[in-house]
C-alpha positions as CSV (number, residue, x, y, z in Angstrom):
1,M,134.8,-97.5,-181.5
2,K,131.4,-97.5,-179.9
3,K,128.7,-95.4,-181.4
4,K,126.9,-93.1,-179.0
5,A,123.1,-93.2,-179.5
6,I,121.4,-89.8,-180.0
7,S,118.4,-89.1,-177.8
8,P,115.1,-88.0,-179.3
9,Y,115.6,-84.5,-177.7
10,Q,119.1,-84.1,-179.2
11,L,117.7,-85.2,-182.6
12,L,114.9,-82.6,-182.4
13,I,117.5,-79.9,-181.6
14,L,119.7,-81.0,-184.4
15,V,116.9,-81.2,-187.0
16,F,115.6,-77.8,-185.9
17,G,119.1,-76.3,-186.1
18,C,119.6,-77.7,-189.6
19,F,116.1,-76.5,-190.7
20,V,116.8,-72.9,-189.5
21,T,120.2,-72.9,-191.1
22,L,118.9,-74.1,-194.4
23,G,116.1,-71.5,-194.3
24,T,118.6,-68.8,-193.4
25,I,120.8,-69.6,-196.4
26,L,117.8,-69.8,-198.8
27,L,116.4,-66.5,-197.6
28,K,119.9,-64.9,-198.0
29,L,120.1,-65.9,-201.7
30,P,119.9,-62.9,-204.1
31,F,116.8,-64.1,-205.9
32,A,114.9,-64.6,-202.6
33,T,114.7,-60.8,-201.9
34,T,114.0,-57.6,-203.7
35,T,116.6,-55.8,-201.7
36,S,119.5,-57.2,-199.8
37,I,118.9,-58.2,-196.1
38,S,121.5,-58.9,-193.4
39,W,122.4,-62.4,-192.2
40,I,120.8,-61.7,-188.8
41,D,117.5,-60.6,-190.5
42,A,117.5,-63.8,-192.6
43,L,118.3,-65.9,-189.4
44,F,115.5,-64.2,-187.4
45,T,113.0,-64.6,-190.2
46,A,113.8,-68.3,-190.7
47,T,113.8,-69.0,-186.9
48,S,110.5,-67.1,-186.5
49,A,108.9,-68.9,-189.4
50,S,110.1,-72.3,-188.1
51,T,108.8,-71.7,-184.6
52,V,105.6,-70.2,-186.0
53,T,105.8,-67.1,-183.8
54,G,104.8,-64.8,-186.6
55,L,107.4,-62.1,-185.8
56,G,109.3,-60.3,-188.5
57,V,111.9,-57.6,-188.7
58,V,111.3,-56.8,-192.4
59,D,108.1,-56.4,-194.4
60,T,107.7,-59.8,-195.9
61,E,105.5,-58.7,-198.8
62,K,107.9,-55.9,-199.9
63,T,111.2,-57.6,-199.1
64,F,110.8,-61.1,-200.4
65,T,110.2,-62.4,-203.9
66,L,107.8,-65.3,-204.6
67,F,110.7,-67.7,-203.9
68,G,111.5,-66.1,-200.6
69,E,107.8,-66.2,-199.6
70,L,107.6,-69.9,-200.6
71,V,110.7,-70.6,-198.4
72,I,108.9,-68.8,-195.5
73,T,105.7,-70.7,-196.1
74,F,107.6,-74.0,-196.2
75,L,109.3,-73.1,-192.9
76,I,106.0,-72.3,-191.3
77,Q,104.3,-75.4,-192.5
78,F,107.0,-77.9,-191.8
79,G,108.3,-76.2,-188.7
80,G,105.0,-76.2,-186.9
81,L,103.8,-79.5,-188.3
82,G,107.2,-81.2,-187.9
83,I,107.7,-80.1,-184.3
84,M,104.2,-81.3,-183.3
85,S,104.7,-84.6,-185.2
86,F,108.1,-85.2,-183.6
87,A,106.7,-84.4,-180.2
88,I,103.9,-86.9,-180.6
89,L,106.5,-89.5,-181.8
90,V,108.6,-88.9,-178.7
91,F,105.5,-89.3,-176.5
92,I,104.7,-92.6,-178.3
93,M,108.3,-93.8,-178.0
94,L,108.3,-93.0,-174.2
95,G,105.1,-95.1,-173.9
96,K,102.9,-92.1,-173.0
97,K,99.3,-92.3,-174.0
98,L,97.8,-89.5,-176.1
99,G,94.1,-88.9,-175.9
100,L,91.4,-86.4,-175.2
101,K,91.2,-87.5,-171.5
102,N,95.0,-86.9,-171.0
103,E,94.7,-83.6,-172.8
104,Y,91.9,-82.5,-170.5
105,L,93.8,-83.6,-167.4
106,Y,97.0,-81.7,-168.5
107,N,95.2,-78.5,-169.5
108,K,93.0,-78.5,-166.4
109,H,95.8,-77.3,-164.1
């Protein structure tokens, strides 16, 4: 059988999906919250933290324990940093140049 190569875009979506799923499961653990939250709230919080949107459906300080807050912090740090690092990797793999001149040209329009 022939293995089908996965494209960088598919890999990004797969990694992001796994990242959000793991974050959702960790936020749903009983010791991650002071009161029980629904699966959809855990999913929304994990997705929001991973995409660095800053949205929340529950009060983070009152709802999550230190462990839950650390999970959210991890998702924010590695979600934003990981997405930007992966995007730069894709640009490099595609042979695109990254520099201030290109950034200026792209942002000028």
